[in-house]
C-alpha positions, 0 to 999 in steps of 0.5 A: 419453489421455496424449500424449508431447511431443517437443522439441528443445534450444536451444544455450544451456547453463550447466555442462551444464544447458540453460536455454533453453525447449524449446517451439514458436516459443520460447514457454512451453507453456501450456494453459487451465483445464479446461472440462469435468469441473469440479464445478458449483454443484449437484454433490455435494461428495463427487464426485471431479472428472474431471481434464483432462490436459495433455501437458508437455515431457519426457514429463510430464502435468498432470492439472488439477482444479477442486476447489472454486469458484475453486481448481485443482490440477495433479497432475504425472505421469511415466509412472505416477509422481506427481512432485508437485502444484500448487495455486492459486486466487482463494479465500482462503488459496490462492496466485495462482500456484504454480510448481515444477520437475519432471524438468527442467521448470518448471511454473506453475499460475495461479489461473484454472487455466491451466498453463504449462511451461518446460524448464530442464534437458536433458530428463532432469532429471538431473545424473549427480553431483548427481541430479534438478533440484529447483528453480530460483530467480533471486536478483537482480543477475544471480545464480541458483541450481539445486537438485538432489536425490539421495537425502538430499542437496540441492545448489545450483549458484550462477551469476552470469550464465553462470558458476558461482561456487559450490556449497551442500549440505545433508543430514539432518545439516546442514540449511542451508548459507550462503556469500558470493559475490563479496562481493556476494551471500549465499545460504543453502540450506535443507533444504527446497530453498529458497534465500534471498539477501541483497545485500551491495553498497553499493547495492541498487535492489531494497531498500525505501527507508527510511521518512521521519521522521514529520511529513515533508511528502510533497507540496506543499499543494493548495488548492481554494477555502477548503480545502487538502490535504497528505500527510505521513509517519506515525509508522508506517513507510511509512504516510501521513497526508492532512491537510485544512484546510477552512474550511467542514467543519473539519480532517480527518485520514486515515491510509493504510497501506502497502497504500493502505487507509484505517486510520483517520480523525479530524475536527472532530466526532470529533477523537480516534481512540484505536484508531490514535492520531489526535488533532486539537487546536484543531479549531474554529480556522483553525490546528488541529494534528494529533497522532499516536502509535504506542503507547497509554497515556501515550505522547506525541503527535507534532504537526504543523500542518495546512496553512494556509488562504489569507489570503483565507479567514481575514479577521477579518470571516469567521466562525470554523469551526463558528460560526453566523455572523459579527458584524453591525455596524449603521452609523448614518446621518446626522450621527452616522455621521460619527464612527462606525466598525465594531466589531471581533470583539474587542469594541465600538468605543470610537469608536462608543460615544463618538459615541453618547454625544455624540449623547445629550448634544446631544439633552439640551441641545436639550431644556433650551433649549426648556423655558427659552424657554417659561418666559420667554414665560409671564412676559411 
């Protein structure tokens, strides 16, 4: 059963159009999703789901249906006339929120099947000259537009604050109208009733910031033991790169897109990722370099150095990344040890070789002395 909802208008009005919500306690009218009549998992796909009726301001009624799992529709009626339909849902291909103005009431349907309504006109949804209120949009920077429809003509009133600053109009012969307002806002009215706005001022806090140059550090290096991590700007605008230089595991690069999703990786075992243009050079050293390109073929790579490891992790006695182990030097004991030194990783120590040669000469000389003495004793 449809229920007529009586409301009282608040006093705020702009050019004869009341913009204050006309609802109990000043809050938007809201209703939950239907709990009965929705199709169950075993219901026939051909069965028409029973609607759940919700009364709205200005004698409107919303008939809400769950047409499939995770998808709701709301048919908006005034008397026996259908004014339009909203659709929202969590299933792929459906908007999370659908919102339109019907007879001066802005009606919103959510993906959970909840509906709310806010009165944006005087209860009749009409302007004597321009027709029925068709849409309302906030344009930013205190600008807003109200679109009216009468016959084949759409008219948009443009406001800044509470003051109307201009009008746009389209019809079947002129499918769009555009104008600048106050040297700040350019607004375009399209034939479908949509409004598009472009801010013309010197600074626009809502506009996206320009992407930093590729390779620009975005964070300070973060050291954890013998691993260091740092974030850089990617060659893809507003994407980022996380570069990790790890003594034990080797270098690793992670490409993150503008939605925070991993788009590609490269590491010591797989230093080239041609799909997203990632490349690691000198992956088996302490000082690897990272290259990236936004195009394939012969396009050059743009390189940036991986963050440096701490000096304590790169001493010459430490094994190189990926090596089986460091060199081992045996130090002689006793008198020979006095002239011994450690061999470097670059090759055997010349001092150690000289000490060994000296020890061999001394041993040979002692052996000759013993042979000569025995010969002398034999002659006696």
